[in-house]
C-alpha positions in Angstrom: -9.5 -26.3 51.1 -11.4 -24.9 48.3 -13.8 -27.4 46.4 -14.0 -26.8 43.2 -17.5 -28.5 40.9 -17.6 -28.4 37.2 -21.8 -28.6 36.8 -24.0 -29.1 34.2 -27.4 -30.2 33.0 -29.4 -30.4 29.9 -33.0 -29.3 30.7 -35.4 -27.0 29.4 -35.3 -23.9 31.6 -37.5 -20.9 29.6 -37.7 -19.0 32.5 -33.4 -18.9 33.0 -33.1 -15.1 33.1 -35.3 -15.0 36.3 -33.2 -17.6 37.7 -29.6 -15.2 37.0 -29.9 -12.7 40.2 -31.2 -15.2 43.3 -28.3 -17.6 41.7 -25.7 -14.9 41.8 -27.0 -13.6 45.4 -26.8 -17.3 46.7 -23.3 -17.5 45.6 -22.2 -14.5 46.4 -23.5 -15.3 50.2 -21.7 -18.4 50.6 -18.1 -17.1 49.2 -18.5 -18.8 45.9 -16.8 -17.7 42.7 -16.4 -19.0 39.1 -18.5 -19.2 36.4 -22.5 -20.6 35.8 -24.1 -20.2 32.2 -27.9 -20.4 32.4 -29.9 -20.9 28.8 -33.2 -22.1 27.6 -31.7 -25.2 27.1 -29.9 -25.8 31.0 -27.5 -25.1 33.1 -23.3 -25.4 33.0 -20.5 -24.2 34.9 -17.3 -24.2 37.0 -17.4 -22.9 40.5 -15.3 -22.8 43.7 -15.7 -22.1 47.2 -15.8 -23.5 50.6 -16.9 -26.8 51.2 -19.7 -26.2 52.9 -20.9 -23.1 50.6 -20.6 -25.6 47.5 -22.5 -28.3 48.8 -25.3 -25.9 49.7 -25.7 -24.6 46.0 -25.7 -28.2 44.7 -28.5 -29.3 46.9 -30.1 -25.6 46.2 -29.9 -26.2 42.4 -31.1 -29.8 42.5 -33.8 -28.8 44.9 -35.5 -27.4 41.3 -37.3 -30.9 40.0 -35.8 -29.9 36.4 -32.4 -30.0 37.9 -32.9 -33.0 39.9 -30.3 -35.2 37.4 -27.3 -32.3 37.7 -24.5 -33.9 37.3 -21.2 -32.6 38.9 -17.8 -33.2 39.4 -15.2 -32.2 42.0 -11.8 -31.3 43.0 -9.8 -29.9 45.6 -7.0 -26.9 45.7 -5.6 -25.2 48.4 -5.6 -22.1 45.7 -8.8 -20.4 45.2 -9.0 -21.3 41.6 -11.5 -18.4 40.6 -11.1 -14.5 41.5 -15.0 -13.8 40.5 -18.6 -14.7 40.6 -20.0 -14.3 36.7 -23.5 -15.6 36.4 -24.1 -15.2 32.7 -27.3 -15.8 29.8 -26.2 -17.5 27.1 -28.1 -18.8 24.2 -26.4 -21.7 24.8 -24.6 -23.7 27.4 -22.2 -24.6 25.1 -22.1 -22.9 21.7 -22.3 -25.6 18.6 -24.0 -23.0 16.6 -26.7 -25.7 15.1 -30.2 -25.3 15.5 -32.6 -28.0 16.4 -29.8 -30.0 18.6 -31.4 -31.7 21.9 -28.9 -33.8 23.9 -32.1 -35.2 25.9 -33.2 -37.0 23.0 -30.5 -37.4 20.7 -27.3 -37.7 23.0 -25.1 -40.7 21.9 -24.3 -43.9 24.0 -22.6 -43.4 27.3 -19.0 -45.0 27.8 -18.2 -45.4 31.4 -14.3 -44.6 32.2 -13.6 -48.1 33.5 -15.0 -49.4 29.8 -13.4 -46.9 27.5 -9.8 -48.2 27.2 -11.6 -51.4 25.3 -13.8 -49.3 23.1 -11.1 -47.3 22.0 -9.1 -50.2 20.8 -11.0 -51.1 18.3 -9.1 -50.3 15.0 -12.0 -49.3 12.7 -13.4 -46.8 15.5 -13.0 -43.1 14.8 -11.2 -41.5 18.0 -12.2 -37.7 18.2 -11.2 -35.0 21.0 -13.9 -32.2 20.4 -11.7 -29.6 22.5 -10.1 -27.0 21.3 -6.5 -27.2 19.7 -4.6 -25.7 22.6 -6.5 -28.1 25.1 -5.4 -31.1 22.9 -1.8 -29.8 23.0 -1.7 -30.3 26.8 -2.6 -34.0 26.7 -5.1 -36.5 24.7 -6.1 -40.1 24.4 -3.9 -42.4 21.8 -5.1 -42.3 18.7 -7.2 -39.8 18.8 -7.9 -37.3 16.1 -7.2 -33.7 16.9 -9.7 -31.6 14.6 -7.6 -28.3 15.2 -10.6 -26.2 16.0 -10.1 -23.4 17.8 -14.0 -22.9 19.4 -16.6 -26.0 19.5 -18.7 -24.2 16.8 -16.1 -25.1 14.0 -16.5 -28.8 14.7 -19.7 -29.2 12.9 -17.7 -27.7 9.8 -14.9 -30.3 10.3 -17.1 -32.9 10.4 -18.7 -32.2 7.1 -15.4 -31.6 5.4 -14.2 -35.8 6.9 -17.7 -37.0 5.5 -16.6 -36.3 1.9 -14.5 -38.9 -0.1 -11.4 -39.8 1.2 -12.3 -38.1 4.7 -11.9 -40.1 8.0 -15.9 -40.1 8.4 -16.4 -41.1 4.9 -18.7 -44.1 4.5 -17.0 -47.1 4.2 -18.7 -50.3 1.9 -22.1 -48.3 2.5 -22.2 -47.8 6.3 -20.7 -44.9 8.3 -17.8 -45.7 10.3 -18.2 -46.0 14.3 -17.3 -42.9 16.1 -16.1 -42.3 19.7 -15.8 -38.8 21.2 -14.3 -37.0 24.2 -14.1 -33.7 26.3 -13.1 -32.0 29.3 -16.3 -32.9 31.5 -18.8 -34.4 28.8 -21.3 -31.4 28.2 -19.6 -30.9 24.6 -19.8 -34.5 23.9 -23.7 -34.9 24.5 -24.4 -32.2 22.2 -21.4 -33.1 19.6 -22.8 -37.1 19.9 -26.0 -35.5 18.9 -24.6 -33.5 15.9 -23.3 -36.9 14.6 -26.8 -39.1 14.8 -28.1 -35.8 13.2 -25.7 -36.6 9.7 -26.9 -40.1 10.0 -24.2 -41.9 12.2 -25.7 -44.8 14.3 -23.0 -46.2 16.3 -21.7 -43.2 18.4 -20.5 -43.5 21.7 -19.0 -40.5 24.2 -16.8 -40.8 27.8 -19.2 -40.1 30.2 -17.9 -37.7 32.8 -15.5 -36.8 30.3 -11.5 -37.0 30.7 -12.2 -35.7 34.4 -13.8 -38.5 35.2 -11.8 -41.0 33.3 -8.3 -39.3 35.1 -10.5 -39.6 38.9 -11.1 -43.4 37.8 -8.5 -45.0 35.8 -5.2 -45.9 37.3 -2.6 -44.3 36.1 -1.0 -47.7 35.2 -4.0 -48.7 33.3 -4.2 -45.2 31.6 -4.4 -44.4 27.6 -4.5 -40.6 28.4 -1.3 -39.0 27.3 0.1 -35.5 29.3 -2.2 -33.4 31.0 -6.1 -32.0 31.0 -6.4 -28.6 30.8 -9.0 -26.8 33.0 -10.9 -23.5 32.9 -9.3 -22.1 35.9 -6.8 -21.1 38.0 -5.0 -25.0 38.2 -4.4 -24.7 34.5 -3.8 -28.6 34.2 -4.8 -31.5 35.8 -3.3 -35.2 36.0 -4.4 -38.3 36.9 -6.7 -38.3 40.5 -6.7 -34.4 39.4 -3.7 -33.7 40.9 -2.9 -29.8 39.6 -0.5 -30.2 36.6 2.5 -28.6 35.3 0.9 -25.8 33.1 1.2 -22.1 33.4 -1.5 -19.8 32.0 -0.6 -17.1 30.0 -1.7 -13.7 31.4 -2.4 -12.6 28.0 -4.1 -14.8 25.6 -5.2 -17.3 28.2 -3.6 -20.1 26.7 -1.9 -23.0 28.4 2.2 -22.3 28.6 4.3 -25.9 29.2 7.9 -25.5 30.5 9.4 -25.1 27.3 7.2 -22.2 26.7 8.2 -20.6 29.6 12.2 -21.2 28.6 11.5 -19.1 25.1 13.0 -15.6 24.9 9.3 -14.7 23.7 8.1 -15.4 27.3 7.6 -12.7 30.0 5.5 -13.5 32.6 2.4 -11.7 33.1 2.5 -10.2 29.4 3.4 -12.4 26.8 4.6 -16.0 25.5 5.6 -17.1 22.3 2.1 -17.7 20.5 0.8 -13.9 21.3 4.0 -12.2 21.7 4.1 -10.9 18.4 0.0 -9.9 18.2 0.8 -7.3 21.0 0.1 -3.7 20.9 2.1 -1.7 22.8 -0.1 -0.5 24.5 -1.4 -4.0 25.9 2.1 -4.8 26.6 2.5 -1.2 28.9 -0.7 -2.4 30.4 0.1 -6.0 31.1 3.5 -4.9 32.2 1.8 -2.4 34.7 -0.5 -5.4 35.6 2.3 -7.8 36.5 4.2 -5.0 38.3 1.2 -4.7 40.6 0.9 -8.4 41.5 4.4 -8.2 42.5 4.3 -5.5 44.9 0.8 -7.2 46.3 2.8 -10.7 47.0 5.5 -8.8 48.8 3.3 -7.2 51.2 1.6 -10.4 51.2 -1.9 -9.6 50.1 -3.5 -11.0 47.3 -4.0 -8.9 44.4 -7.6 -9.2 43.6 -7.9 -7.8 40.2 -6.4 -10.1 38.2 -8.2 -9.9 35.0 -8.3 -12.6 32.3 -6.7 -10.8 29.3 -7.6 -11.4 26.4 -10.9 -13.2 25.8 -10.4 -17.2 24.8 -13.3 -19.1 24.2 -14.0 -22.2 26.2 -16.8 -23.3 24.2 
């Protein structure tokens, strides 16, 4: 069994560049794979490996007084969720692209998962899914607005548009509406609610621990969640109790595939899906077909195909 930990903390790390190499070596020595992002504003990532190694890493990070409040969520898998280890330096640990946003001072009000259903029943509340469009299509909360963004950095533009007269975030009787926001693990909401407060929204709420904590905490019979939750690892999606879902990943465009998608004549396992079929060049199609052939040969030999590439980059912001 492999332990997966999704972790983040907004905190000042002016020496973040010096942390990369030691952190990579620490993880590599313990069989940990996945991705960690380091920036001056903090740390973010999802990693997986043997339980002892993952817990050593969490303890190692929290031994730094600045990371003592590091938040993490965990789940289990009988298959290795990641194939490689990456520790990257970034300008932001989640890219909003707006200067001067400090979630440590400006984030909205946390709402516990067990209190979330009651909050979002308010008919005057604007409930916003801050994730990317392809994530929302896998599952979301009842009544949530899908901004239809391709990346998190497009959210501010959507907010500006919806604040105009007639928009869903426009003032009502001289007051801005109450807003609740949610995301996969909580990190995007810390930034998005902080951004909303800079735009003059006073009553802004976000789901503490994100969708993953909600699915872990709230029983399915009391849930207002519809569908599954997309995750950025080889599980692709999870449901209640964080059990692996039913989606597959397109190895070309990295978008989630439903059973219906896989029945399409445009789907070719390991090569293309209905979303990306028309955008592949002959060279890409040849390369992906050969990759899939090598994976099939490795499986026939009882071996793991180590070099499963991630295909064309899809932003996880």
